[in-house]
N, C-alpha and C positions, 0 to 999 in steps of 0.2 A: 561618535561611533568608535568603539574599541573592538576590533576583530583582527584575526590573523589573515590579512589580505595583502597581496602585492598590488596587482592591477585588478579592480573589480570585474573587468571584462574577461579576465583570465581565471576567475575564481573556479568555475566549473572544470575547465580543462586541467588546471593544476590539481584539483581534487582527484580527477579521473587518473591522471598520471601517477599520483601517489598510491591509489588503489592498486594499479597494475604493478608498480614497483614493489609493493608489499606482498605480492602474491605471484612471484615468478613461477612459470611453468603451469600455473592453474588458470590464470586470467590473461586475456590479451586486450590491449587498448588500441583502438583505431581512431586516432584524433580527428581524421577528416569528417567523421560522422558522430563524434561524442560517444563512441560505442565501446562498451565493456562486454566481452564475451568469454565463454568458456574456451580454454585453449584447445580442448578436444572436440569442439563443436565446429560444424554440424556433424551429425551421425545419421546415416540413412536408415538405421534400425529404429530411430526414434523421431517423433514429431518435435520440432524445435519450438520452444516456448519463449516468447519475447514480450517484455513489458517496457513501457517508456512513458514518461510524463515530465513535468518540470523537475528540476533539481531543488534541493532544500528539504526533501522529505526522507533523507537517509536514516536508516539503512535501505528503505525502499528508494530506488529499485536497483541501483547500481551495486549495492552491497548485498544483494540477494541472488547473485549469479553463482551457480555451482551445481554439483550433482544433486538431483532430486528437487531442484528449484528452477530458476530461470536459466536458459541457455545464453541469453543476452539482454542487455538493457541499453536503450538509446535515449538519454535524457535531453531535455532542452536546457536553457538557462534557468536560473532560479525562478521558480513559480511560472515558468513559460513552457508551452508545449514544444516538443521537438519539431524542427522543420520537416515538412512532408518528405523531402528528398533523403533526410536521415533515416526515416522509417523505411522508405523504399530500398535504400542501399543496405540497411541492416537486414531486411527480409531477404534480399538477394544473397548476402554473405552467409546467412543461416539456413538457406533453403535445403530441405531434406526431401528424399523421395516419398516420405510419409506425410510431408506437409509442414506448415508453419502456423502457429496460433499467436495472435495478438491479444494480450490482455490490456484492456483500456479502462482507466478510471473515467467515470462519466463527467467529463468537462468538455465544453463545446470545442475549445481549441485542440484538445487531444483527439477527440472524435474526428474532427475534420482532417487532421494530419494523418491519422491512421487509416481513415476511410480512403483518402487519396493515395496513400502509400500502398494500401492493399490492392486498389484497382490497378495501379501501375504494375505491381508484382504479378497479379493474375493475368494481365496482358502479356507478360513474359512466360506464362505457363506454370507459374508457381501456385500451388493450392494453398489458400490462406483461410483459416478459421478465425472467428472473432468472439471474444467473451467480454462483455461490458460489466463493470462493477459499479453498483449504485447502492451501497449499504447504509448511507447516512440518513437517519430518520428525522433529523432536526428540522430541515426545511425542504421545500420542493420548489423547483424553478428558481434557483438562487442566482447570485450575481453572475456566475460564469457557467450556469448549468441549465439545461432543459431536463426536468426530472430531478431525481435525487443525485447527490454527489457521491463519488467513490472515495472512501477514506481508508482507515486501517484494515477494513475487511478484505482489502485486496491481498493481504498476506495469505489468507486462507485459500483464495483462488490460486495464487501462485504455488502454494505448497501442494494443493490437490493435483494441479496439472503437472507439476514437476514429477510427482510420484507416479502419476498415470503414464507419463511419457517414458519414465525409466522402465516400467513393466511392459512397454510396447503397445499401449492402447492406440487405436486408430484416431485419426483427426476428428471424425464425427463423434466417436465416443468421448473424446476429451472435451469437445465443445459442449456436449450434453452434460458432462460432469462439472465443468466450470459454471455453466448456467444453474445447475442444481445447487452447488455450494453457494453461489451468490444469492439464490432465491431464499435461502434459510439463514442468511447472515444479516445482522443489523448492528448499527453503531451510532453513538452520539458522543460529542466531545464538548469541552468547555475550556476557557482560557483564563488564566490569572494575569497574564501580561501579553504584550504584543511581541513582535520580533522585528529585526532590522535586516532586510535584504542588502547584500553588499553593494549592489549597483545603485540602490536608492539612498543609502546612507542615513536614513532616519526611520523611526518606527512606522509600521504600516498603519497603525491606528492608535488612539490614546485611550487608556483606561485609568480612571481615578484610583487613588490609593485603596479604596474599599470596594472598587467595582470589579465584576467578573462578567464574561460574555458566555451565556449559556447556549450551547448548540453551534459553536463557531466552526467554520470550515478550516481546512488545513492551509489555505492561503490567506487566512485572516478575514474571510468573508463573514458578514454578520450572521449571527445565529438567530435564536428565537427572541432573545431579549437581553438587555443589560440588567444585572442584579447586584445586590450587595453581597460581600463575602459572608459565607455561612460556615458551619462546621463541615468537616470532611464527610461525616456520615450523611448529613442532609444533602450534600451535593451528589454523593453516590446514589442515594435513594431516588433523587430526581432523574438522574441519567438512567438508572436501572428500570424505573417504572416506564419511562418513555420507550426504551428498547424492548422490554418484555411485552408491553401491551401492543406493540406494533405488528408483530408477526401473526398472532401472538404466540409466545412460548407458554406452555401449560404444565401443570403438575404432572409429573411422570416423565417429562422430557429429559433427555441427556444433552448437555451442551459443552462446547468449548467456550471458556471465558477468557477474554483478553483485557487487561488494563494496560493501555498504551500511553507512554509519555510523549509529549509534544516537543521535547528537546531541552527543556529547561527545568524539569522537575526531578528532584533526587529520587533514586530508586527506593529509598526508605519510605517516602511518601506514597509511591506507587503501590508498594506492598500494603501500606495502611489502607489505601483505597480498596485494594483487592480483598482484604479481609472482610470489609463491610459488604462488598458486592457478593462474595461467596455466601455470607450469612443471609443476605436478602434473597438469594435464589433458594437457599435451603428452606426459608420460611414459606416460599411459594411451592415447595415440593419439587423443585427443579434440581437435578443432580449435575454437578460439575465433573465431567469425565476427564478433561484435560485443561491445564491452566497455562496462560501466557502472560508474563509480567515483564515489562521493559519497554524499550523504544523499537517500534516496528515501522511506524510511519509518522515522521516528525514534521515540525514547521519551524526549521532553523532552531533558534534558542527560545522559542515561545514556552512559557511555563503553563502547564495545564495537562489535561489527560483526555483520553477517550475510552469508552467502554464498548466492547464488541461481544456479541453472542453468536454462536453457530449452533443450530439444531442438528443433532447428529443422527445418522443411521449407520448400519454396519459398513457400507461402502465408504462413507466420509471418514469414519474412524480409521479404516484401513489406510487411506492415503495420508491422513494427518499423522499416523503413527509410523509411516514408512521412513527409513533413514534419509537424511539430507545433509549436505555439507555446504556451508557458506564459508568461503575461504577466509574471510576476514574475522570469523568467529570460531575458528578451529583452535582448540587448545591441546 
């Protein structure tokens, strides 16, 4: 294993410390709870938006904290849910008179930690809303999940709720908005290679030189099948058909289209994939209103991609177009 690691057990804390040091005055790091939060949060004029899941998916979630996005993120170790007490303490630190929302990717460990953290916070009199993200169409009831997995579509729920919070929406309205965005968001991914978690020191799974995994999860969970490598266009066509047919998205729809890299794919290849996906939607009479190409929810250094569509209406367009600032990506 070749990685920039000192002590594998300190991989996440050292990453979080670096994020905070790179963004003085904008972000705060609370090492007791693996917490990265806005330096100006909480704010009683806004609902606080919190996300948390395993580390290893950056920029989700610790690098998406900032105005118009998350107020805080409390990750667990690599590919592990945060401890319940981290969620509870984070909720207490971010409590606002307008309430707190937990955005949860649908994995059993994350749901358990956030459900218990929410119950403890509510016992303290903190009003907590929950939005569960389950956008992955590839499998149902997977290795770590009851129901569908939450993958890169979580970005759109974060963006929508961050924008709604900034304009002063109520807790109830934001929960409804988050559920609405999740209900029209679908994703599917595939992998060319595995990845190596620092504490494990070896690849999560093995793929032969010509093998790919279609429908893989962001923790390396099995997808629909193993297949042999094909052309980029053929791979995009399969992902697009699976996603489009699931909602379904129909001729005349307007969508946001995301091609997300899983951590080890060059941006040039992601744009190549985007071009075919855009054309494939045009052939179906579906109009791309907004495009997202890059790394939004990764799996360490895994090579591969995921494709996400969001069906748009005027309300979702407004929150996706609203300004946002992620400190680590401000130029």
